[in-house]
C-alpha positions as CSV (number, residue, x, y, z in Angstrom):
1,Y,103.5,98.1,97.6
2,G,106.6,100.4,97.5
3,H,105.1,102.3,94.6
4,L,101.8,102.8,96.4
5,R,103.7,104.3,99.4
6,K,105.3,106.8,97.1
7,V,101.9,107.6,95.6
8,V,100.5,108.4,99.0
9,Q,103.3,110.8,99.7
10,G,102.4,112.9,96.6
11,G,104.9,115.2,95.1
12,S,108.6,115.7,96.1
13,E,109.6,116.7,99.6
14,R,110.5,120.2,98.3
15,A,107.0,120.6,96.7
16,R,105.2,119.4,99.8
17,A,107.2,121.8,102.0
18,K,106.4,124.7,99.7
19,H,102.7,123.7,99.8
20,L,102.7,123.6,103.6
21,A,104.6,126.9,103.8
22,R,101.6,128.6,102.0
23,G,99.4,127.5,104.9
24,K,97.7,124.7,103.0
25,L,96.8,121.2,104.0
26,L,98.3,118.4,101.9
27,P,95.8,117.0,99.4
28,R,95.3,113.7,101.2
29,E,94.8,115.5,104.5
30,R,92.1,117.5,102.8
31,V,90.3,114.4,101.7
32,E,90.7,112.8,105.1
33,R,89.2,115.8,106.9
34,L,86.3,115.9,104.5
35,L,85.2,112.3,105.1
36,D,83.1,111.2,108.0
37,V,85.3,110.1,110.9
38,G,86.2,106.4,110.7
39,T,84.7,105.8,107.3
40,P,86.7,104.2,104.4
41,F,87.8,105.9,101.2
42,L,87.7,103.7,98.1
43,E,90.4,105.2,95.9
44,V,90.2,105.0,92.1
45,A,93.3,104.3,90.0
46,P,96.1,105.3,92.5
47,M,98.7,103.9,90.1
48,A,97.5,106.0,87.2
49,A,100.4,107.5,85.2
50,H,103.0,105.2,86.9
51,D,106.2,105.0,84.8
52,M,104.9,107.4,82.2
53,Y,106.1,110.8,80.9
54,G,109.7,110.1,82.0
55,E,109.1,111.5,85.4
56,E,107.3,110.8,88.7
57,I,103.6,111.8,88.5
58,P,102.1,110.1,91.6
59,A,98.4,109.1,91.1
60,A,98.5,111.2,87.9
61,G,98.4,114.3,90.1
62,V,94.8,113.8,91.2
63,I,93.3,111.9,94.1
64,A,89.9,110.3,93.3
65,G,87.6,108.0,95.1
66,I,84.4,107.3,96.9
67,G,83.9,108.4,100.5
68,R,81.1,109.3,102.9
69,I,80.4,112.9,103.7
70,N,77.7,113.6,106.3
71,G,76.4,110.1,105.7
72,I,76.2,110.4,101.9
73,E,78.5,108.5,99.6
74,C,80.2,110.9,97.2
75,M,82.8,110.9,94.5
76,I,85.7,113.1,95.6
77,V,88.2,114.5,93.0
78,C,91.1,116.3,94.6
79,N,93.9,118.0,92.6
80,D,97.4,117.4,94.1
81,A,99.2,120.7,93.7
82,T,102.4,119.1,95.0
83,V,102.6,117.2,91.7
84,K,103.5,119.7,88.9
85,G,101.2,122.3,90.4
86,G,98.2,120.1,90.0
87,T,98.3,120.4,86.2
88,Y,96.5,117.9,84.0
89,Y,98.5,115.4,82.0
90,P,96.7,113.2,79.5
91,M,96.3,110.4,82.2
92,T,95.1,113.0,84.7
93,V,92.3,113.8,82.4
94,K,91.4,110.1,81.8
95,K,91.4,109.5,85.6
96,H,89.2,112.5,86.2
97,L,86.8,111.3,83.5
98,R,86.8,107.8,84.9
99,A,85.8,109.1,88.3
100,Q,83.0,111.1,86.7
101,E,81.8,108.0,84.8
102,I,81.6,106.0,88.1
103,A,79.7,108.9,89.7
104,Q,77.2,109.2,86.8
105,E,76.6,105.4,86.7
106,N,76.0,105.3,90.5
107,N,74.3,108.7,91.1
108,L,77.1,109.9,93.4
109,P,77.4,113.6,94.2
110,C,80.7,114.9,93.0
111,V,82.9,117.0,95.3
112,Y,85.9,118.7,93.5
113,L,88.7,120.0,95.7
114,V,90.3,122.3,93.2
115,D,93.9,123.4,93.2
116,S,95.2,123.2,89.6
117,G,97.2,125.1,87.0
118,G,95.1,123.7,84.2
119,A,96.6,121.7,81.4
120,N,100.2,120.6,81.6
121,L,101.5,122.7,78.7
122,P,104.4,120.4,77.5
123,N,101.8,117.7,77.1
124,Q,98.8,119.8,75.9
125,D,98.8,118.3,72.4
126,D,97.6,115.0,74.0
127,V,95.2,116.7,76.5
128,F,92.7,118.3,74.1
129,P,92.3,116.5,70.8
130,D,89.5,113.9,71.0
131,K,86.1,113.7,72.7
132,E,87.4,111.8,75.7
133,H,89.8,114.6,76.7
134,F,89.8,117.8,78.8
135,G,86.6,119.4,77.6
136,R,84.7,116.3,78.4
137,I,85.1,117.0,82.1
138,F,82.9,120.1,81.8
139,F,80.4,118.3,79.5
140,N,80.0,115.6,82.2
141,Q,79.5,118.2,84.9
142,A,76.7,119.8,82.9
143,N,75.0,116.5,82.2
144,M,75.2,115.3,85.8
145,S,73.9,118.6,87.1
146,A,71.0,118.3,84.6
147,A,70.3,114.8,85.9
148,G,70.1,116.0,89.5
149,I,73.6,114.7,90.5
150,P,75.1,117.5,92.6
151,Q,78.3,119.1,91.5
152,I,80.2,120.8,94.3
153,A,83.5,122.6,94.1
154,V,85.8,123.9,96.8
155,V,88.5,126.2,95.4
156,M,91.5,125.7,97.8
157,G,94.3,127.1,95.7
158,S,95.1,128.4,92.2
159,C,92.5,127.6,89.5
160,T,94.1,128.8,86.3
161,A,93.1,128.3,82.7
162,G,91.4,124.9,82.3
163,G,91.3,124.6,86.1
164,A,89.0,127.6,86.3
165,Y,86.0,125.9,84.6
166,V,85.3,123.2,87.2
167,P,84.1,125.6,89.9
168,A,82.3,127.7,87.3
169,M,80.4,124.6,86.0
170,S,79.5,123.4,89.5
171,D,76.0,123.8,91.1
172,E,77.5,125.2,94.3
173,S,81.1,126.4,94.8
174,I,83.2,127.6,97.8
175,I,86.4,129.5,97.7
176,V,89.0,129.8,100.5
177,K,89.8,133.4,101.4
178,D,93.5,134.4,100.7
179,Q,94.1,130.9,99.2
180,G,91.7,130.3,96.3
181,T,92.0,132.2,93.0
182,I,90.2,131.7,89.7
183,F,91.3,133.2,86.4
184,L,92.2,132.2,82.9
185,G,95.6,134.0,83.1
186,G,97.4,135.0,86.2
187,P,99.2,138.3,87.2
188,P,102.3,137.5,85.0
189,L,100.1,137.1,81.9
190,V,98.2,140.3,82.7
191,K,101.4,142.2,83.0
192,A,102.8,140.8,79.8
193,A,99.7,141.6,77.9
194,T,98.7,145.0,79.3
195,G,101.6,146.2,81.5
196,E,99.3,146.3,84.5
197,E,100.5,144.9,87.8
198,V,97.8,143.2,89.9
199,T,97.8,140.8,92.8
200,A,96.3,137.3,92.4
201,E,93.8,138.1,95.1
202,D,92.6,141.3,93.3
203,L,92.5,139.6,90.0
204,G,90.6,136.5,90.9
205,G,90.4,136.0,94.7
206,G,87.5,135.1,97.0
207,D,86.1,138.6,97.3
208,V,86.1,139.2,93.6
209,H,84.2,136.0,92.8
210,T,81.7,136.0,95.6
211,R,80.9,139.7,95.7
212,L,81.4,140.8,92.1
213,S,81.6,138.1,89.4
214,G,79.2,135.6,90.9
215,V,81.4,132.7,89.8
216,V,81.5,131.4,93.4
217,D,78.7,131.1,95.8
218,H,80.4,131.0,99.2
219,L,83.5,132.5,100.8
220,A,85.2,130.4,103.4
């Protein structure tokens, strides 16, 4: 029970404070506000990644579970940016895939609340190698979309590198103005590669992707 209480808190106090200072809701607050009032949330694998990787990775850095939205039962997958910037550890990937598997088996629409820095680089050698790893997430999205299972993404923060593909592969996507960004490499990488200085918003913000690129359908 003590471990579960820590999981519910998410990342460290410092990480949570930094998250809130950016004007963002904490991940579990996002899920709670999305659900119909008074309805339950059946969480999947809250203890994933417990006592692994030599550090605290609560819930493997992603909240997943079944909840009711506007009367419809959905699979919700919410990145926790207070845990290592919402990056994907190997167990994060497996948990995300398990959530998609449940959704596919039960014809549950998928709602992705995206706020992720992509793969966790120190562990990337275990994130990509086999067919049940990172790329399978996008494979599953394509297959579920083809089968008529809606794939909805809400970009609520940084979507960098691997994190950028989830909204791009969704049927409908929403991006939060002045908060959501989508790009394979952020401003520091652009500066290192080309010398150009650009803001995150100008590089991959809501206006860019709803008005110019077409990656996202709706600006919130």
